[in-house]
MIRODO-274458 format. One record per residue (C-alpha): residue in one letter; y negated, z negated, x. Coordinates in Angstrom, 3 decimals, decimal comma. Example, Ala and Ser with C-alpha at 12.3 -4.5 7.8 and 13.67 -1.06 7.14 Angstrom:
BEGIN
('a'; (4,500; -7,800; 12,300))
('s'; (1,060; -7,140; 13,670))
This chain:
BEGIN
('m'; (-0,011; 0,010; 0,007))
('a'; (-3,384; 1,020; 1,440))
('v'; (-6,135; -1,562; 1,728))
('n'; (-9,641; -0,695; 0,663))
('i'; (-11,797; -1,878; 3,556))
('h'; (-14,964; -1,745; 1,427))
('d'; (-13,478; -4,098; -1,130))
('s'; (-12,699; -6,583; 1,691))
('a'; (-16,252; -6,171; 3,042))
('y'; (-17,792; -6,926; -0,339))
('e'; (-15,525; -9,930; -0,672))
('l'; (-16,701; -11,153; 2,753))
('q'; (-20,324; -10,575; 1,642))
('k'; (-19,673; -12,826; -1,417))
('t'; (-18,092; -15,446; 0,826))
('i'; (-21,136; -15,376; 3,144))
('r'; (-23,477; -15,778; 0,176))
('n'; (-21,496; -18,828; -0,942))
('s'; (-21,292; -20,371; 2,561))
('q'; (-22,964; -23,586; 3,565))
('e'; (-24,711; -21,783; 6,440))
('y'; (-26,247; -19,197; 4,117))
('s'; (-27,286; -21,806; 1,567))
('a'; (-29,036; -23,840; 4,331))
('l'; (-30,781; -20,660; 5,563))
('k'; (-31,915; -19,688; 2,105))
('l'; (-33,281; -23,175; 1,392))
('a'; (-35,129; -23,301; 4,739))
('y'; (-36,604; -19,841; 4,103))
('q'; (-37,792; -20,887; 0,662))
('e'; (-39,424; -23,990; 2,121))
('v'; (-41,331; -21,940; 4,688))
('n'; (-42,413; -19,409; 2,038))
('a'; (-43,628; -22,222; -0,263))
('d'; (-45,979; -23,480; 2,491))
('e'; (-48,827; -20,944; 2,934))
('s'; (-49,661; -22,108; 6,491))
('a'; (-46,048; -22,084; 7,624))
('r'; (-45,427; -18,702; 5,950))
('r'; (-48,373; -17,067; 7,768))
('m'; (-47,372; -18,637; 11,088))
('f'; (-43,771; -17,488; 10,667))
('e'; (-44,816; -13,956; 9,672))
('n'; (-47,009; -13,711; 12,767))
('f'; (-44,132; -14,890; 14,913))
('r'; (-41,753; -12,349; 13,368))
('n'; (-44,273; -9,524; 13,838))
('i'; (-44,643; -10,339; 17,541))
('q'; (-40,821; -10,459; 17,826))
('m'; (-40,364; -7,071; 16,084))
('q'; (-43,071; -5,428; 18,185))
('l'; (-41,398; -6,521; 21,410))
('q'; (-37,959; -5,421; 20,164))
('q'; (-39,338; -2,017; 19,219))
('k'; (-40,871; -1,612; 22,689))
('q'; (-37,551; -2,559; 24,319))
('m'; (-35,581; -0,102; 22,148))
('m'; (-38,044; 2,686; 23,040))
('g'; (-37,693; 1,834; 26,729))
('q'; (-41,278; 0,725; 27,072))
('n'; (-42,295; -2,012; 29,504))
('i'; (-43,337; -5,336; 28,108))
('s'; (-46,364; -6,747; 29,855))
('q'; (-46,592; -10,235; 31,272))
('e'; (-49,376; -10,866; 28,744))
('e'; (-47,054; -9,923; 25,844))
('v'; (-44,321; -12,200; 27,264))
('e'; (-46,827; -15,097; 27,460))
('q'; (-48,029; -14,376; 23,888))
('a'; (-44,424; -14,452; 22,653))
('k'; (-43,741; -17,723; 24,450))
('k'; (-46,858; -19,310; 22,938))
('s'; (-45,833; -18,039; 19,494))
('v'; (-42,329; -19,584; 19,879))
('a'; (-43,773; -22,922; 21,008))
('l'; (-46,244; -22,916; 18,129))
('v'; (-43,723; -22,184; 15,381))
('q'; (-41,234; -24,697; 16,758))
('q'; (-43,820; -27,435; 16,268))
('n'; (-43,720; -26,823; 12,512))
('p'; (-40,748; -28,823; 11,115))
('k'; (-40,147; -26,299; 8,283))
('i'; (-40,064; -23,352; 10,650))
('a'; (-37,970; -25,251; 13,189))
('r'; (-35,378; -25,934; 10,418))
('l'; (-35,452; -22,264; 9,446))
('m'; (-34,928; -21,148; 13,047))
('e'; (-31,994; -23,620; 13,428))
('a'; (-30,460; -22,275; 10,202))
('e'; (-30,944; -18,686; 11,447))
('q'; (-29,200; -19,613; 14,678))
('r'; (-26,205; -21,106; 12,825))
('m'; (-25,968; -18,062; 10,604))
('s'; (-26,191; -15,788; 13,616))
('m'; (-23,302; -17,670; 15,244))
('v'; (-21,199; -17,228; 12,098))
('i'; (-21,939; -13,465; 12,030))
('a'; (-21,076; -13,217; 15,762))
('e'; (-17,729; -15,009; 15,097))
('l'; (-17,002; -12,685; 12,136))
('n'; (-17,823; -9,691; 14,320))
('q'; (-15,307; -10,872; 16,945))
('i'; (-12,639; -11,221; 14,255))
('i'; (-13,434; -7,845; 12,750))
('m'; (-13,396; -6,081; 16,168))
('k'; (-10,052; -7,640; 17,189))
('p'; (-7,969; -4,621; 16,189))
('l'; (-10,092; -2,272; 18,283))
('e'; (-10,057; -4,694; 21,203))
('e'; (-6,281; -4,848; 21,016))
('l'; (-6,096; -1,063; 20,883))
('y'; (-8,637; -0,228; 23,611))
('g'; (-8,884; -3,485; 25,526))
('p'; (-12,029; -5,682; 25,737))
('l'; (-15,122; -3,712; 24,657))
('a'; (-17,615; -5,728; 26,679))
């Protein structure tokens, strides 16, 4: 009997939505969005992050000034307890996704050997 991979993926999506990690992330995100000051600070932080990622993906150099600006932005947002909780929840969710990715990639790793 053939397995429908997409059905399994949607089931995994449902499981993720019902996970403790996702619930904590969602709650932390709602708390940041409910606080105007925290929301603006977090949006600014995310914009800086995305700009640097885009530059990296396009092979552009990141200036020392941009690195310093990013460091200051991280330090600033981490001082806000709501944003710090959100970032911790993002980190936990990211770890879960990385673990899931390892599990999902196991058949290819077994076939081809380690991919990294």
